[in-house]
C-alpha positions in Angstrom: 21.3 21.2 11.4 20.1 25.1 10.7 21.4 25.7 7.5 19.2 25.4 5.0 16.4 26.8 7.3 14.1 28.3 5.1 13.5 32.0 6.7 9.6 31.3 7.1 6.6 34.2 6.1 5.9 35.0 9.5 8.4 35.3 12.9 8.8 37.3 15.9 12.0 39.2 16.4 14.5 40.4 18.7 11.9 43.5 19.2 9.2 41.1 20.0 11.0 38.6 21.5 12.1 42.0 24.1 8.5 42.6 23.9 7.1 38.9 25.7 9.8 39.6 27.6 11.3 37.3 31.1 7.5 37.5 32.7 6.4 35.4 29.9 8.9 32.7 29.9 9.1 33.1 33.4 6.0 31.6 33.2 6.2 29.2 31.0 8.8 28.0 33.3 6.5 28.0 36.7 4.0 26.3 34.3 5.6 22.9 33.3 6.5 22.3 36.2 2.7 22.3 38.2 2.0 20.8 35.2 4.6 17.9 35.8 3.2 18.0 39.0 -0.1 17.6 38.7 0.1 15.1 35.7 0.3 11.1 36.1 -0.3 8.5 34.3 1.3 8.1 31.2 1.4 6.8 28.0 -0.7 3.3 28.4 -0.3 -0.2 26.8 -2.3 -1.7 23.7 -1.5 -2.0 20.4 1.6 -0.4 19.1 1.7 1.2 16.2 4.8 3.5 14.6 4.6 7.7 15.1 4.5 9.7 12.5 7.7 9.1 9.9 10.3 7.9 12.7 10.5 5.0 9.9 11.7 5.9 6.7 8.9 5.7 4.1 10.4 3.4 2.1 10.8 1.1 4.8 7.3 1.7 6.7 5.2 -1.1 4.7 8.2 -3.4 6.0 7.9 -2.2 9.6 4.5 -2.3 10.1 3.7 -5.8 8.1 7.0 -8.4 9.8 7.3 -5.9 13.2 3.2 -7.8 13.2 4.9 -11.4 12.9 4.8 -12.7 15.8 3.3 -11.7 20.0 7.1 -11.2 20.8 7.5 -8.3 18.7 5.6 -5.2 17.0 6.2 -2.3 15.0 8.5 0.3 17.0 9.9 -2.6 18.9 10.8 -3.4 14.9 11.8 0.0 14.2 14.1 0.9 17.2 16.4 -2.9 16.4 16.3 -1.3 13.1 17.6 2.4 13.8 19.7 1.4 17.0 21.3 -1.4 14.2 21.6 0.9 11.3 20.0 4.2 12.1 17.9 2.9 8.8 21.0 2.8 6.5 21.0 -0.3 4.1 24.2 0.2 3.8 25.8 -0.2 6.9 28.6 -2.6 7.9 30.4 -2.8 11.7 34.1 -3.8 12.4 32.0 -6.6 12.8 31.4 -7.5 10.0 27.9 -6.7 10.7 25.7 -6.1 7.2 22.9 -4.1 6.3 20.0 -2.0 7.9 19.1 -5.4 10.0 23.1 -5.7 11.3 23.6 -9.9 10.4 25.9 -10.8 10.5 27.1 -13.2 7.8 26.9 -16.7 10.0 23.6 -15.8 11.3 22.3 -14.7 8.2 23.5 -17.9 6.6 20.8 -19.4 9.5 18.3 -16.7 9.6 18.4 -14.8 6.3 15.2 -15.3 4.6 13.5 -14.7 0.6 11.3 -11.9 2.4 10.0 -10.0 -0.7 10.2 -13.7 -2.5 12.0 -12.8 -5.8 14.0 -15.8 -5.6 17.8 -14.5 -3.3 18.3 -13.8 0.1 19.9 -11.1 -0.5 21.4 -9.1 3.3 21.6 -5.9 2.0 18.1 -5.9 0.5 16.0 -4.3 3.3 12.8 -6.2 1.5 15.2 -9.3 3.0 16.6 -7.4 5.5 14.4 -6.4 7.6 10.9 -9.3 7.2 14.5 -11.6 8.5 15.5 -9.5 12.1 11.6 -10.1 11.8 11.2 -14.0 11.7 14.4 -14.4 13.8 13.6 -12.0 16.7 10.3 -15.0 16.5 12.7 -17.8 16.1 14.1 -16.4 19.3 11.5 -16.0 21.1 10.1 -19.5 20.1 13.3 -20.4 22.1 12.5 -19.7 25.1 8.6 -19.2 24.9 8.5 -21.8 28.1 10.4 -19.5 30.3 8.3 -16.7 33.3 8.8 -13.6 31.9 8.0 -10.7 29.7 8.2 -13.1 26.0 9.2 -9.7 24.6 12.2 -8.8 27.1 13.4 -12.1 26.9 13.6 -12.2 23.2 15.7 -9.6 23.1 17.9 -10.6 26.3 18.2 -13.9 23.9 19.0 -12.0 21.2 22.2 -10.6 23.1 22.7 -13.1 25.3 21.9 -16.6 23.5 18.8 -18.9 24.1 20.3 -20.8 26.6 20.8 -18.8 29.2 17.8 -17.0 29.4 16.5 -20.3 29.8 19.6 -21.0 32.3 18.2 -18.0 34.0 14.9 -18.4 33.5 14.7 -14.6 32.3 17.0 -12.3 31.1 20.6 -12.8 32.7 22.0 -11.7 35.0 24.9 -10.0 32.7 25.0 -6.1 33.0 25.6 -5.7 28.9 22.4 -7.8 28.5 20.3 -5.7 30.6 21.6 -2.6 29.3 20.6 -3.8 26.0 17.3 -5.1 27.3 16.2 -1.6 28.3 17.9 0.3 25.7 15.2 -1.8 22.9 12.4 -0.9 25.0 13.0 2.4 25.4 13.1 3.2 22.3 10.3 1.5 20.7 8.2 4.0 23.4 10.0 7.1 20.8 8.9 4.8 17.5 5.5 4.1 18.6 2.8 6.3 18.3 1.4 7.3 22.4 -2.2 6.1 23.4 -3.0 8.3 26.1 -1.1 11.2 27.5 2.6 11.8 27.4 4.0 12.9 31.1 5.6 16.6 30.9 9.5 16.6 31.6 10.3 18.7 34.9 13.3 20.0 33.0 12.4 20.9 30.4 12.0 23.9 32.1 15.4 23.9 32.6 16.0 23.7 29.3 13.7 26.7 28.4 15.5 29.1 30.9 18.6 28.8 28.7 17.3 29.1 26.2 16.4 32.0 26.5 19.6 33.7 27.6 20.9 33.0 24.7 17.8 34.9 22.5 19.8 37.9 20.1 22.4 35.1 19.6 23.5 35.1 16.3 23.6 32.2 14.6 26.8 29.8 13.8 27.0 26.6 12.0 27.7 24.3 13.5 28.1 25.8 16.9 28.1 24.5 20.0 28.3 27.9 22.3 31.7 27.0 23.2 34.0 30.4 24.5 36.0 29.6 20.8 33.0 29.8 18.9 31.6 33.4 20.6 29.2 31.4 22.4 27.1 30.9 18.8 24.9 28.0 18.4 23.3 26.7 15.1 19.7 24.6 15.8 20.7 20.8 17.7 23.5 23.1 19.4 21.3 25.3 21.4 19.2 22.2 22.0 21.6 20.2 23.1 23.4 22.5 25.2 19.5 23.5 26.8 19.4 19.7 27.5 22.8 19.3 29.2 21.9 22.4 31.4 20.0 19.7 33.2 22.0 17.0 33.6 20.1 15.6 29.5 22.8 14.4 26.5 21.4 14.8 23.2 22.7 13.6 19.9 24.2 16.3 17.9 22.2 16.3 15.4 18.5 17.0 15.1 17.2 14.1 13.3 18.9 11.8 16.1 16.9 14.6 18.8 13.8 13.0 17.1 14.1 9.7 19.3 14.8 10.9 22.5 11.6 10.1 23.8 7.8 9.8 23.3 6.1 12.0 20.3 2.9 14.1 21.5 0.7 15.2 19.0 0.5 19.0 18.5 -2.5 20.3 20.4 -1.0 18.2 23.2 2.1 20.5 22.8 4.2 21.7 26.3 7.4 24.9 26.7 10.0 22.7 26.6 8.8 19.5 24.0 10.7 20.0 21.3 9.9 20.4 17.5 11.3 19.2 14.5 10.9 20.5 10.9 11.8 18.7 7.3 11.0 18.6 3.9 10.0 15.2 4.4 7.6 15.3 6.2 6.9 11.0 5.6 10.9 10.0 7.6 12.1 11.8 10.3 16.1 10.8 9.2 15.2 13.6 7.0 14.8 16.8 9.6 16.6 19.3 9.7 15.8 21.8 12.2 15.0 22.1 15.7 13.5 24.4 18.0 12.0 24.5 22.1 8.8 25.2 22.0 7.3 27.4 24.6 3.7 27.9 24.3 1.2 29.7 22.1 2.4 29.0 18.8 6.2 30.4 19.7 9.4 27.9 20.2 12.9 29.9 21.0 14.8 28.7 17.8 18.3 29.1 15.8 16.9 29.8 12.5 19.9 30.2 9.9 23.2 32.1 9.1 22.5 35.8 9.9 19.6 35.4 11.9 20.1 34.9 15.9 18.8 33.2 18.4 15.1 34.2 18.5 10.8 33.7 18.6 9.7 31.9 16.2 6.2 30.4 15.0 5.5 26.4 15.2 2.7 26.5 12.6 4.4 26.1 9.1 3.8 24.0 6.0 6.9 22.1 7.3 6.1 21.4 10.9 7.2 17.8 11.0 6.6 17.0 14.4 7.1 17.0 18.5 9.4 14.8 21.6 8.9 14.9 24.6 12.2 14.7 25.3 13.3 11.6 29.1 16.2 10.9 30.5 15.9 7.5 29.3 15.4 7.2 26.0 18.5 10.7 25.4 20.1 7.5 27.2 19.0 5.1 24.5 20.2 6.7 21.6 22.9 4.9 19.8 25.9 7.3 19.6 26.4 6.7 16.2 24.0 5.7 13.5 
């Protein structure tokens, strides 16, 4: 994911990387553990708004509008469903005949598809119909189970997976492993699409990820590199971040634009060492992200920049800076293996 990485005007080369040295990085590593131990709480409640660029610009107004259709859903939850179902691909089609950006099967579409854009047809392949239909279907399910005790959103999601009759029968999320996992996945992904309303908790694993990446400084970049012996221990940008977090037990997706959804998104002035930082030529669309690094503090990251370069320290404050993700175990586990 780093082949197109352009040379930055300001960068810190291998010599400066050595000058910064082990002591600098280890201070950061210790600092992460201190911060992680001292901060409690995290993101609070309140209305969910979409995180910057988390939904492609073409669909953001639709998700924002229809995500407020009923109290059981919100824009971030609707975005999480669409991402989990199709990766925002309006041409997606599954082996089970699910179709479009919202992955409706034909029978469900026939019953619940609506003409969202008022053009006189109901087209499952048109996001202007499919996104409103997904929201409408969610709200219909919520209405079926409105008298069931518990969280109305979780009951709605359980109905989506197991059917409203099961939720009514068990008076809540039914004891089916698949259904319980589905509810957890979507509600976890929701946090990745929501703009934080308060401080985002730091991750203790971040320190280990930095330590791993620091040991790779000076290693020559390899497009598609995963650090295997056959590849001479070389990485591309997302291969490095994946391996760094894998070293502390967190499995990230392979490509940078999916890694963006592995947790909530701190603002630039809230960055902590270990946060993943992302770069794109399209600052309105996380699906267009093309580069990622690991923030180490002081405005710098460790990254594998491009062919011909080595893993090094680079500044994050460049015009193509997209945003950051604070990786969480649950966030990484919630990501679909393919989108």
